[in-house]
C-alpha positions as CSV (number, residue, x, y, z in Angstrom):
1,M,0.0,0.0,0.0
2,K,1.4,3.4,-0.9
3,Q,2.4,5.8,1.8
4,E,-0.1,8.5,0.7
5,R,-3.0,6.0,0.8
6,I,-1.9,4.9,4.3
7,R,-1.7,8.5,5.5
8,R,-5.2,9.3,4.1
9,N,-6.8,6.2,5.6
10,L,-5.0,6.7,8.9
11,Y,-6.3,10.3,8.9
12,K,-9.9,9.0,8.4
13,V,-9.4,6.5,11.3
14,L,-8.1,9.3,13.6
15,R,-11.0,11.6,12.7
16,K,-13.5,8.7,13.5
17,T,-12.0,8.5,17.0
18,G,-12.7,12.2,17.5
19,V,-9.2,13.6,17.0
20,P,-9.5,17.3,15.8
21,R,-7.9,17.9,12.4
22,N,-5.4,20.5,13.6
23,L,-3.8,18.0,16.0
24,I,-3.1,15.3,13.4
25,L,0.6,15.7,12.8
26,E,3.1,12.9,12.0
27,D,5.1,13.5,15.2
28,A,2.0,13.7,17.4
29,A,1.9,11.2,20.3
30,L,-1.4,9.4,20.6
31,Q,-1.9,9.7,24.3
32,E,-0.1,12.9,25.2
33,E,-0.9,15.2,22.2
34,L,-4.0,13.6,20.7
35,L,-5.4,13.1,24.2
36,M,-6.4,9.4,23.6
37,D,-7.4,7.4,26.7
38,E,-7.8,3.7,27.0
39,V,-11.2,3.7,25.4
40,D,-10.1,5.9,22.5
41,L,-7.0,3.6,21.9
42,T,-9.2,0.5,21.9
43,C,-11.5,2.1,19.3
44,F,-8.6,3.4,17.3
45,L,-7.0,-0.1,17.2
46,F,-10.3,-1.7,16.1
47,L,-10.8,0.8,13.4
48,L,-7.2,0.5,12.3
49,E,-7.5,-3.3,12.0
50,T,-10.8,-3.0,10.1
51,K,-9.7,-0.2,7.7
52,F,-6.3,-1.7,6.8
53,Q,-7.3,-5.4,7.2
54,V,-4.4,-6.1,9.4
55,E,-4.1,-7.9,12.7
56,I,-2.2,-6.1,15.4
57,E,-0.6,-8.3,18.0
58,N,-0.6,-7.2,21.7
59,S,3.2,-7.2,21.6
60,Q,3.1,-4.5,18.9
61,L,0.8,-2.1,20.8
62,P,3.6,-0.2,22.7
63,K,5.3,0.5,19.4
64,L,2.2,2.4,18.1
65,N,2.6,5.4,20.3
66,S,2.5,8.2,17.6
67,V,1.0,8.9,14.2
68,G,4.5,8.4,12.6
69,S,5.1,5.1,14.3
70,T,1.6,3.9,13.2
71,I,2.4,4.9,9.6
72,E,5.7,2.9,9.8
73,F,3.9,-0.1,11.2
74,L,1.3,0.0,8.5
75,K,3.9,0.4,5.7
76,K,5.6,-2.9,6.9
77,H,2.4,-4.9,7.5
78,C,0.1,-3.8,4.6
79,A,0.5,-5.3,1.2
């Protein structure tokens, strides 16, 4: 999957979880800057798995701590 398509779809997922447009930056941390709590993160992961048709292992969760790290993960795991 091309990086631009990954970014666009990730942006849609973040918007569905209630993240304001102006906060979505590549270096934004999910919990600290996007103000996601446990419920938001659970919803985010569900939508991410659904939108990208990828399974995210529990061991991978700590690595998905920012928009940029999520993009990198998706580049590696999406065909």
